[in-house]
N, C-alpha and C positions, 0 to 999 in steps of 0.2 A: 715346530718353532725352535729357532736358534737360542742359545743361552743369551746372546746379545739382545735379541727381541725380548726374551723373558725379563732381562735386567731393566730395559726400558719401561716395560709395563710395571715392574715393581717399583720403579721411581716415581710414576705418576699416579698410581692408584693409591687411595687412602690406606694408611696402614695401621693395624691395631697396635703395633708396638712403636709408634711415634706420635704421642699425643700432640695436638697442636698447641702452639704457644698462645697463651690467653692475653698477653699483651700487658698485663699488670704484673708489677714487682711486688712480692710479698714483703711486708715491712721487716720480717725477720731475715729476709735474704739481702737487704740492702747493704749490710756490712760485707757480706761474701762477695756481692757484685763490686762493691768499692776496692775490695782487696785485689780481685781478679783483674779489674780494670787497670789498677795501678801496676800490678806485676806485668800485665800484657803490655802497657804503655811503655814501661821501663825496658822490657825485653825487645819491643820494636824499636826504640830508640838505640839500644845497643847494637841491633842488626843493622840499623841505618848507618851508624857511626862506623861500625866495623867493616862491613861488607858493601856498603854504598847504597845510593837511593834506588838505583835500577833494581837490585835484588830486593830491597825492602818492598818495593812496589809489586814485584812478583809474588811475595808472600801475602801482601795485603789484598791484592786481587784474587788470590787463591782462597784466602779466608772469607772474602765476601761472596764469592761464587758457592763455597761450600755451605755457608750460613743461608744463602738464598735458596739453595736445593732443599737443605733440611727444614727451613721455615715454611716455604711455600710449595714443596713438592715440584719445583720448577725443573722439568726434564731438559729444557735447553741449557740451564745453568750446570746441570750434571754433565751434559755432552761437552759444553765449553770447558769445564774443569778437567774433564779426561783429555781433551784435545791439547790444552795448554800444559798439563803436567807431563804428558807423554813426549812433548816436543822438547822438554828441558835437557840440556846437556848434563853430563854426570855431576859436574861441580855445582852447577846450580841446583840440581836435584838434591845433593847432599845437604846444601845450605837450607833449602826449604824443609827438608826432613828435620834437620836440627832445630830449626825455629818452631815447628809444630810440636816436635817432641818435648822441648824445654818448656813450651807453653803448657803442655799436659803435666809435666812435672811440677810446674809452679802452681797449677790449678789444684793438684793433689794437696800441696801444702795449704793453700787457701781453705780447702774444704776441711782438712784437719783442724785448722784454726777456728773455722766456723763451728765445727763439732764442740770444740772447747768452749767457745763463747756462748754457744746456745745452753750448754749444761750448766755454766756458771750463771747465766741469767735466769734460767729456770729455778736454780737454787736460790737466787736472791729474791725472786718473786714468790717463793714458797710454793712452787708448783708440786703436785704429787710426785713421788719417785716413780721412775720408769722400770719396767721389766729389765732384769739384769743387774739392778742395783741392790746393794746389800740392805739399805733400809727397808725396801719393799719385801725382800726375802725374809728378813727377820720378822716383819709384820705378819706375812703370811704364815710363817711357821709357828709364831706364838698364838695367833688367833685360831690356830688348829689344835692348840692345847700341848704343844710340845714344851717341856719344862726345861730350865736351865741345865739340870743335871744331865738330861738326855743330850743336850747340845755339847756339853763339856765332854762327855764320853765319846761323842762322835768326832770332835776335834782331835782327841788323843789318838784316834786311829786313822784319821784321814790322811789321804795324800792326793793333792791336786797338783798336776805337773804338766805345763807346756815344755815340749821337747824340741829344741832347734835342730834342724837338719840342713845339710848343705846341697839340697837337690837343685839342679841347675836350671831354675827359672828366674833368679834374680840377675837381671842383666846390667845393674847399675854398678859402677865403680865406687869404692870407698871415697875417693876424692869428691865425686859428685854428691854422695850423701853428706859429706862434711859441709859442702857449700849450701846444700838445701837446709841443713840443720841451722846453719847461720841465718839464712833467710827466714826460717820459721821463727827463729828467736826475734828477729827484728819485727815481724808481724805481730808477735805477742807484745812487744814493746808498745806498739801502737794501741793495744787494748788496755793498757794498764792505767789509762786515764787521759783526760784532755791534754793535749800538747800545745805549747805555745808555738807561734809561727816558726821561731828558730828551732825548736825542738823537732818539729814535724820535717822542716827542711833538712836537719840533720839526720834524721832516721832515713828519709828518702834518699840521701846522698850515700849513706851506708848501704842501703838496699841496692842501689845502683852499683856500688863497687862489687857487691857479692854477685849480682847477676852478670856484670861484665866478667867476673872471674869465672862464673859458671860457664859462660858462653865461650870462653877462652880455654876451658878445660876439656881435654880429650874425652869423648863420650865413652869410647870403647877401650877395652883392654888390649894391649899389643900382643900378649901372650896368654895362653890358658892358665887360669889360676891353679896354684898348687893347693894341697890340703892345708899347708900352713897359712896360705892366704885366706882360705875359707875359715879356718879357726879365728884369725885375726878379725876377719869381717863379723863374725858372730859375737866376739868379745866387744866389739864396738857397742852393741846394744846393751851389754851388761854395764858398760861405762855410762852410756847415755841414759838409760831407762831403769834397768832392773835393780841395780844397786841402791838407787834411791827410792824407787816406787814401791818395790816389795816390802821393805820396812814401813814405808808410809802406809801402805795398805793395812798392814798388821795393826799400826797404831790407830788409824781411824776407826778400823772395825772394833778394836778394844773400846775406844770411846763410845761407839754406837752401843755396844753391849752393855756398857756401864750405865748408859742413859736408859735403854729399854728393858734391861734385865739385871738391875742392880743386885748385888749380893754382899755378903759380909766382907769380901775381899775384892779388890778390883780384878777384873778379867785379865789374865795373862795367857795369850794364845800360844800354843806349840807351833812349831814350823811345819805346818801342813801344806803350805803352798811353796814348792820348790821348782826352780827352772833346771831342766835338764837339757842334755846335748848328746848327740852321737857324732858330731863332727871331730874327727880324729880317731873314732872307733869303729866306723861303719866300713867294713871291708867288703861287703857284698857287691862284687862287680867293679870294685875300685882297687886296682893293683897298686896303687901309690900310697895306700894306708898300711904301714908296718909298724914294728916294734918302736923304731925311732920316732915316728910320727905321733904314736899314741903317747909315749913319754914326754914328748914336747908339748902335746895338747894339754897334759896335766900340769906341766911347769908353767905354761903361758897363763892358764886359767888361775893357778894359784897366785902367781905374781900380780894379776889384775886385783884379785880380792885383797891381797896384803897392801897393795897401793891404796886401796879404798880405807882400809882400817887405819893405816898409818896417817892419811890425811884426816880422817874423823877424829882420832885420838889427838892430834895436833890441835884441831879446831876446838876440841872439848877442853884442852888445856888453856886455851885462850878464854874460853867462856867461864869455866869454873874457877873464878878468882875468890871463891868463899874463904873467909878467914875464920880460922878456929877460934879467934877471939870474939867473933860476932854470931856464930851459929854452932849448935851442938854438932859434935862428930862422933861417929860410933867407935867403940874400942877396936873393932875389926879394921876400920878405915885407918885409924892411927897406926895399927901394926903394919898395914901395907905401906903407909908413908914412911915409917922408920925402916921397913926393908928396902926401900927404893935406894939407888945410888946416887939420887939427886941430893947434893949437899950445898946448894945454893943458898946463901944467907938472905937473899932477896925473897925466898919462898918458904922460909921457916914456918910462918903462921898460915901457909896455904896448903894444907894436906892433900887436897884433891889434885892440884897441880904437881905435887911431888909424886903422887901415884901414877899420874898420867905420863909424866917424863920417863918413869921406870917402865910403864907399859910399852911407851914407844920404843924404848931401847930393846925390850924383849921382842916385840913384833919385828923389829929390824933384824935381830939375830936369827929369829925363826925363819923369816923370809930368806935370809943368807943361807941358812942351813938346808932348807928344803929345795930352794930354786937357784941358789947362787945369785940371788937378786939384792942389790944394794938400793936403799931408798934415795931419792934425790937430796932429801933434807936429812942431814946426818943427825944421829941421836946425841942428845946432850949428856948422857950418862952410859954406863955400861949395864948389860942385862944378859941373863942366861936365856936361851930359847925356851919357848912354852913346850911343855910336853905334848899338848893337844889343845884344841879349841875350848874344851870344857875348863881348863885352867885359866885362860883369858875371860871366859864368860863369868866364872867365879868372882874374878877380880872386878869386872864391871857391874855384877849384881851386888857386890859389897859397896861399891860407889853409890849405886841406886838406893840400897836400903839405907845408908847413912844420910843421903840428901832427904829421903822421905821422913826419917825419924827427926831430922834437924829442921823441919819446916820448909824444906825445898821441893815439895811435891811437883810444883810446876816446872821446875828446872829439870827434875828427873824425867818429865814427860816429853822432853824436847829431843835434842840430838842425841842424848845418852840412850833413850828408850829405842830410837831408830838403830843405833849401833848394836844394841843387844839383840834386836830382831834380825839385823844382817848377820850377826855372828851364828845365830841359831839356823838361819836359813841357808847361808853360803858356806859356813865353817871355814876351813883352810884350803878347800878345793874349788869353791865357787859353785860348780855345777857337776852333778854326777855325769860321767861319760858312759853311754851304752856301748857295749861291744855288740856288733852284728856281722854274721857271716851266713853264708848259703849252706843248707844241709848237705848238698852234694859235696862240698869241700871237706866238711866234718867226717862224713863217712869214708872218703878217700884217705884222709889222714890217719883215722883209726884203723882202717883196714892195713894200711902200711905198718903201723905200729904193732899190730897184733901179728903180722906175719914175720916181721923182723925179730920179734921177741919169741917166736916159736909157739905162739898161743893158737892161732887160727890162720891156715894158709890162704883162705878164699873167703874173707868176711863178707865181700860184696854179693857172693852167690848164695848166702844164706837167706832162708826165709825169715820173716819178721820174728816169729817165736824164738828161733834159734839166735838171732841176733841178740834179742833181749836177754836170754839166758847167758849168752857169752859176756855181755856188757856187765850184768849183774854180778856174775862171778868175780870179774875184774874190779868192780867198785867196792867189794868186800875185801879186797887185798891191799896191803900197804906197799906191795912190790910195784914200783914204777916200770913202765913198759920201755920208756925212751932210755937209750944208753949213750953216753958221750963216746963210746968206742965204735958206734956203728954210723954209717953214712945214710942220710935220708934225702928224699926228694926236696927241692927248694920250697914247694908248697908245705910239706910237713915241717920243715925247719922254720918257715915264716910263721905257721900257726903255733907251734910250740914256743917260739919267741914272744908271741902275743900274750899267751898265758903268763909267762914269766914276767913280762912288763906289767900285767895287771897285779901280779903279787907285789911288785915294787911299789906300785901306786897304793896299794893297800898298806904296805909298811910305812910309807911316807905321809900319806893324807888320811888314812883310815878307810874302813870298808865301805863307807858312804860315797866315797869319791868314784867308785866303779862298782855298782851293784846289780846291773842287768846284763844279761847276754841274750840278745834276739836272734832266733834262728829262722832265717828266711826259708821259704818253701818247706816248711815243716809239714810232714805227712804221716808220721808214725810216732809211737812212744820211743822207739829206739833213737830217733832223732835227738830227743832230749837227753837220753842216757849218754850218747856220744859226746855231748857237750860236757856232761858232768864228768865223764872220764877224762876229758882234756883238762878240766879244772883240778882233777886230782893229780894229773902229771905236773901241773903248776904249783901244787901245794896249797890250792885253795879249796879243796874238799879233802875232809879227813874221814877215812873209811873206819868201819867198826860196827858194833852192834847198835850204837846211837850215832850213826854218821852225821856229819854236819858239812855244809857247804857255804862259803862266803859270797857266793854270787847267785843271784836269782836266774834260772833259766826260764826264757819266754819264747814259747812257740809262736810263729808269725803264720796265719792262715790267710792265703792271698787270693787264690781263684775260687770260682763258684764251687767247683768240687771240694776244694780244701774246706770251704765254710760249711759244707753239707757234712763233711767227715769229722769236723773238730770235736763234737761231742763224744764219739766213741774213742777218739784218740786220747782225749784227757781222761775219760773213764778208764781206759786201759792203763795209762800211766798211773793213775792214783791206786789201781788195783795191784800194781807191781810190789813186791816185798820192799818195804822200808820207805817207799816214795811218799805216801801220805804222812809218814813221821817226819820226812824232811820238810814238807810243806809246813806242817804244824810247828816244828821246831826252827829250823833255819830261816824260814820264810815268813814266820810269824803268823801262820794260819792263813796266809794270803796267797792265792794262785794268780799270777798274771798271765794274761793271754793277750797277744797283739793281733788285730784283725786289719787286713790290707784293704783299703778302699780303691785304690788305684788299679791294681791288677784285676780285681774282681769287676770292677767297671769296664776294663778293656776286654775282659773274658765275656762278660754277660750283658753289658749295657747298664745305663743308669738305673732303670726301674728294678731290674732282677737283682743287681748289685745291692741295692739299698734294702730290699726285701730279704735277701739271703743273709745280709749282715744282721738285720733286725732278729731274725729267727735264730741265727747263730748265737747272738748275745743272750737270748731268752733261754736257749738250751744249756748254754755254758753256765748261767746262773743257777739253773735247776741242778746241774751236775754238782756244783760247789755246795750248794745247800744240802743236797743229800749226804754229802760227807762232812758236813758241819765246817765248812771253810768259807772264807770271804772270797769274792772274785773281784779282780782288778782288771779292767780292760784298757788297753793301750790301743787308741784309735789312730792309725796310720792315714790320716787325713792330708789331702794336699790343699792348694789354694783355690783351684777351680771346682766348680760343681762336679765335673767329671772325674775328680779324684777326692770326693767326699767333703769339699769345701762348703762354705755357707755360713750363716749367722751362727755363732757359738751357742748362744742361749737356747735357741730353738733345737739345735741339734742335740744338746745334752738332755733337755726335757723330753725329747722324742725317743730316747732309749726305753726299752722294755722295763716294766716294773721289776725291781729287784736286781737289775744288772749294774747299778752305779754304786750304792753302798759307800758313798763318801771316798770312793777310790776311782781315780780316772787319770789317765795320761793321754796326751794328744800332741801329735807332731805339728809343728809349726814350720812351713817350708817355703822356700823360695821367696819371691817378692812380697808374700803375705807377711813375712817377719818385719819388713820394712814398713808395710801400710799399717801394720798393728802397733809397732813398738819403736819407730823412729821418733815419734813425738811423745814426750814423757807423759802428759795428761792422757792422750789417747791410750797409751800402753797402760797406764793405771787403771783405766776404766774397762779396758779388755781383760786385764787380770781379775778385776772385780766381777765382771760379767761370769767369768768361768767359775769363780768361787760361788756366786749367787745360785747360778744354775745347778751346780753340784749339790749345794744344800737343799734346794727345793726338790731336785730329782730323787734325793735320798730320803727326805722326810715327809714329802707331800705325795699324795696319790693322784697322778695325772692321767690315769687311764680308767677313771671310775665309770665314765659314761661309754666305755667302748664295748660295743657288741662283739665280743672276741670271737666267737665262732664264726659269725656272718662276715666280719670284716676280714678275717684271715682267709676265708674261702674265696672272697672277692680278690684279695691280693695274690693269692695263688693263680687265679685265672688271668689277672693282669700280667703277672710275671710270666706266665707260660706264652702268652701272646707277644709280650715284649721281647723276650730273648729270641724268639722265632724270627721276629722282624729284624732285630739287631744283628744276630749271627747270620741271617740270610743276606744281609748287606755286606757286612764286613768280612765275613770268613767264607762265605758260599757263592759270592758273585764273582765270576771270572774277571780278572783284571782290575779288581778293586784295590789292590796294593799298588799298582801302576797308577791308577787315578789318584789315590792318596798322596803318593810321592810326587806326582806332578802338580796337583791342585793346592799344595800347601808348601811352605818353605822348610819342609822337614830336613832335607839335605843341608840346607844353609844354617839352620839352627844348630845342626851337629858340628859344624865348622866354627860356630861362634864361641869365643872364649868366656863362657860363663859358668863352667863347672868342671871339676877335676874328673868326673866319671865319664866313660864312653857313653854315647846315646844308646847303643844296643848291648845285650848281654853277651852275644856272640857275633861273629861275622856272618851275618844273614839279612836278607831283605824282608823276611817274614814278619808280619805284625806280631805274631806270637813272641818273637824274640826281641822286639823293640820294647824299650822301657816305657812305663805308662807315662812318665813326665813328657818327653817329647811329642809322644802320640797326642796327649791332650793340648800341649802348648802350640803345636802346629795347627790343630783344627781352630784354636782361639784366634791365632794370627789371621786366618783367612776368614774370620768372622762367621764361621759356620757352627763352631763349638759342639759339634756333633756328639761327642761322648757324654754331654750334659744333658741331652734330652731325647735322642733318637729311640724310637720304640714306643714311646707313651702314646702318641696318637693311634697307632696301630693296636696297642693294647686295649684302649678304651673302645676302639671300633669292634675289635674281636669281642669284648665283653657284651656290647650292645647286640651285635649279630647273634650270640649265643643265648640271649635271654629273649624269652617270650614276650616280655614287656619292657621296651626301651626306657620308658618313663620311670618305671620303677627301678631300673638299673642306675639311671642318673640320679635318682633321688638317694639311692643307697651311696653312690660316690660323693653326693653333696654332704650327706650325714657324716660320712667318714672324714671329709675335709673339716667339717665343724667341730667334731668331737674327739677326733683321734690325733693326739700331737704328732705322731709318726707320719701319718699321711699328709696332715697340713704342712709339716716341714718339707716333705718331699715335693708337694706341689708348690710351695713358696720358693724353694730353691730352683725348681724348674722354671718358674716364672721370671726369676732374675736372670738366668742364663739365656733365656728365649729373648729377653729384652736387648741383649747385646748382640743377637745374631742379625745379619743383614744379607739377605739373599741377592740383592742387587750387587753388593760388593763381592759375595761369594761367586757370583757368575763370571767375574772378571778372572778370578783364580782359576775357575773351571776351564776357561779358555786357554789355559796353559797345558791343558791335556791335548796331546797331538791327535790321538784317535778320536775322530768326531762321534762315532757310534758309541764308544765307551763313555765319552764325556757327557753326552746328552742323556744316555740312558741313566747313569748314575746320578747325575745332578737333578734330573726330573724326580727320581725316587727320593732324594733328599728334600727337595722343595715341597713336594706332596706330603711327605711326612710331617714336616714343619707346619704345614697349613692344618692338617689334621691335629697335630699336638696343641696348637694355639686354639683351634676351635674347641677341642675337648677341655682344655684348661679353662677357658672362659665360661663355658657352659657349667662346668663344676663349681667354680668359684661364684658364678653369677654376675661377673664383672663385664663391662663392655669393652675394656681395653687392658692391655698388660700394664702392670704396676699401678693400677687405680688405687690400691690400698696402700701404696707407698710412694706418696707424691714427692718426697725428698729425693728418693733415688731416681724417680722419673725425670725431675728437673736436673739432677746431676748429670744424667745421660744425655738429655737434650742438649745441655751446654757442652758436652765433650764430642758428640758426633761430628760436628763440623771440623773439628780438628783432628779426629781420627780418620775421616774419609780421604783427605789428601794422603796421608801416610799409607793407607791400604792401596790407593791409586798408584803412588810411586813404588810400592814394594812390588806390585804386579809388573809394572814397566820395567823395573830393574832386574827382576827375575827372568823376564822375558829376554832382555839384553844378554843377561849372564849365561843363560841356557842356549841362546842361539849362536854361540861362538864368538860373541863380543865380550868375552869375560876379561875382567881386569881387577886388579887389586882395589881400585877405587869404586867400581861397581859393586864388588863383593862388600865393601865397607858401607856403601849406602844402604845395601840390603840389611846388613847387621844393625845399622842405626834405626831403620824402620822397625825392626823387631823391638828394639828398645823403647821406641815411642809408643807403638801400638800396646806393648805390655803395660806401659805406664798409664795409658788411657783406660784400658779395661781393668787394671788394678789386680784382679785375682784370676789371671789366665792361665797360671801354671800349676 
C-alpha cells in the first residue's frame, strides 16, 4: 500500500483522535466563539482590502474545504484542498500562509482571554478553587495538620524559580508580540463591562487598526538574532508580566495566609519565587556568548529593574500625599524626610513625598553609577547612590511601618507593598544569570593552564582519580595558574574572561546576580572540580582550610547513561576532601543538580527518558539525605512533550517523594515563554500553579497508594521494551537519518532566523550530534511528534506478551494510572501529544523521501506504532477516544485543525519545490512562514 493510499484511508476512517462535532455550543464558550469570529472577520476584511477579493476568496475557499474535511471526514474535500493548494503560485501561497498563520495567532489570544474570563467568572460564582491554585493548596496543607510554624520555616528556605532560556523554538518577532499584546488588551477592554454602541464601535475600530498593522508587519526576521536580541526579547516579559505579577502574587498570597492562618503579626513572605535566566550566560555550543555579552546582559537587566523602581517611586510620590498635620508620622520617617535634599516649600508638611523625592534621586544616581543609565524623568533633588538594595529596602520598610502606625494600613498594602516585594525579588540585578558551558571545554582549558604553569604536562591523559588529586591540590593553593606573561589559546582566553566578568558582576550587583554555573555533559566529580578551579582563577573561590566559593556549581546529567551514573558521581564528589563542607557552607547545605529532559529523550525515547529521570531524582534525594543535605533539582524541560514539557502542576506532583523539598528550578524555553507569560493574568496563574504544586509536593504525601515494588518492576519492563523499539527505529534502522532529514523541514528550520545558536553541536549529519531542540521541532512540524510517544505501544505489547495473564497485566497498568502520579502524568502528556499527531498529514511529508522502499518501510513502522500506542492508552485509561477527560483541549484542537491543515499542505508543497531545483528566496520565505504558523497552532511544539 502506498503512503498516498494510506493517507486517503486515514482521511475517511473514523479516528479516535478527532471527536465529532456535537453541533451544540456550550454556553461558557459563547464569548470565546464571539471573540474568534470578531478577530477572524476583521482579519478577513483586512486581507480583502489589502490583497483583493480574488485572494480573499482563495483563503475562504481553503478554509471551507478544510472545515468540511475535519467536520465530516470528507475525502473529496481533502483531495480538492490538496489540489488547489498545490496549484498556487508562490506569492499566493505566501498570502494564504500569512492569513492562516495570523488567524492561529489571534485564536491564541482569544483562548488566553477566555482562560482569564473563565477564571474570573468562577471566582465571582464562588466555585471551588481548582488544582494548581494557592487557596486549594493551603486548604489541603492545613487539613493535613501542617502548622503555620512549619510553613514559615519552609518559606524561609524555599526557592521556586522559572528560568528563561533562548532556545530557538520561538519564531515570533518582538514587533509581532507587541501588536498581539495591544490586541489582547483590547479584547480585555471588551470584558470590563457592557459597552455603549459608540464604545463598542471605537473598540472594534482600534482592533481593526492593530490587526491591519499586524498584517502589514513582516512576519520573519531578516537576519539571525544576536544574543543581545535574545536578551532584549526576554526582558520584554519582565516589563510585561514579571515585574508586576510577581509582587502581586506575593501580596495575594499574604492576604490568603492572613485569612486562613492568622497570627499575631501579618504574614510577610520572603522572596522564595525568583525568575532566573541564562540568556547571555549560556555558552554551551554558542560561540557568540562572551565576556562583553555577559556584562551587557547584566547591565540591560539592571537598567530594566531600575526603570521599574523609578516609575513606582514616582507613582508612590503622587499617591502618598499624607500630611503630617493629619496623620501620625514615625520619628524614623521624619528623620528620612529631613535627610532628603527636597526643600520644596509646597511639600513641607508631606514627609512621605519628601522621602520619595530623595529616594528617586538616589535610585537615579545608583542606576547611573552601575549601568550608565539616566532616567527619562530627571530627579527633582540630588542624591547619593545606594550602597545596595538592602539600604533601599530599609527606607521602604520605614515608610511602611510609619503608615501602619499612623492608621494607613490600607495605603501600605497597595503599591508600596508591591514595590517592597519587587525589591526583595528582583534586587538591583532583576534576574540571576546562570553560566553554562560544556565539560569538554572546561577540561581543555584546565589542561592548558596546568601545562603552561608547569604543574601537569598531560592532564587529559590522567585517569579520574589522578585528575581529582591534581585539582584538589590546586584548590588548596592561593597561587593562580594563569599568568599575564603567557599566551593562551583563544578558547582559554575567552573562558578566563568569562570568570573575570562574573567577578565584576558580583562586585557591581551582588553575588545573587550570578550564582549558578551549570556544567553540560557532566560525567565525573572532576568536571565539578574543574569549574571550581576556574572560579578560583577569577577570584570567586577562596582556598584554605575553610574554602568558600561564591558560585554554586551545578552538574547537568543529560543522556540515559548520565542519568544512571549521576548517583555515584555525586556520592564521589561529596566524599572528596572539603567538598561536603563547601556544600554546607558556601551553598547553604543545598546541592543543586540539573537533569536534562531533551537529550535523554533523544537518546532513549519518551518512556525510558521519563523513567530514568524519575529514578535519578529518587537516587539523588537519597544521596543528599544520607549526607544531611537538601537537594535542589533543576529540571531542563522544553515546551514539547518530547523535551519534558506538559502541565506544570502534574509534572511537579509526579516527582518522587522527597525530591522536591521546596526547592525547584525549571527552564522555560522557546515559544512556551510567550504562551505562558505574554498575558499578565495567564502569567500570574502559571506562577501561582508552580508555587502551589511545589508546596503540595513538599508537604503532602502523593505516593501513599503506590505499590512501589510492583510498579517499579512494571516500569522497568516497559522501559526495556520501549527503548528497544525506539533505538531500533532511530539509531539501528539503516537510512533513518536520511528519512528524517527528507520527511521533516529540519534543514529549513536550521536556516530560519530564530536563534543565535547553531542547530548542531558539530559539523555532522548524525542524530547524536543534532541538538534536541530542532530534532523535536522538526517532528512537530510534520505532525508526527515522534519523540513524544514512540515506543509506548511496543512497551505495552511487550509487557502483555511476557505476562502469563494479559488481563492481570492490564489491570496493573490501570491501577498504576489511577494511583501513581508519575504514571498518570506520563500517560496524560502522552495523550496530549498523540492528539496533535496526524498520519494523513504525515504521509505527505513522507512522500518527500525519494527512496520508495525506505519511505514505506519507516512510515509503516511509525503508523503501526502509533496505532499500538493509541490502543494501549485507551485501554489503560478506559476511555473511548483521546482527550475524553479534557474536553476543553479537545474543543480547542478541533477548532485549530482546519487552520493547521492548509499550512501543513503548503509547507510540503513548498518543500517539494525548494528541493526539486526550483529554489528561490520567496519559496524559502514561504516555508519559513509555514513554520511560524504551525508552531503557533501547536503552541508547545519545540
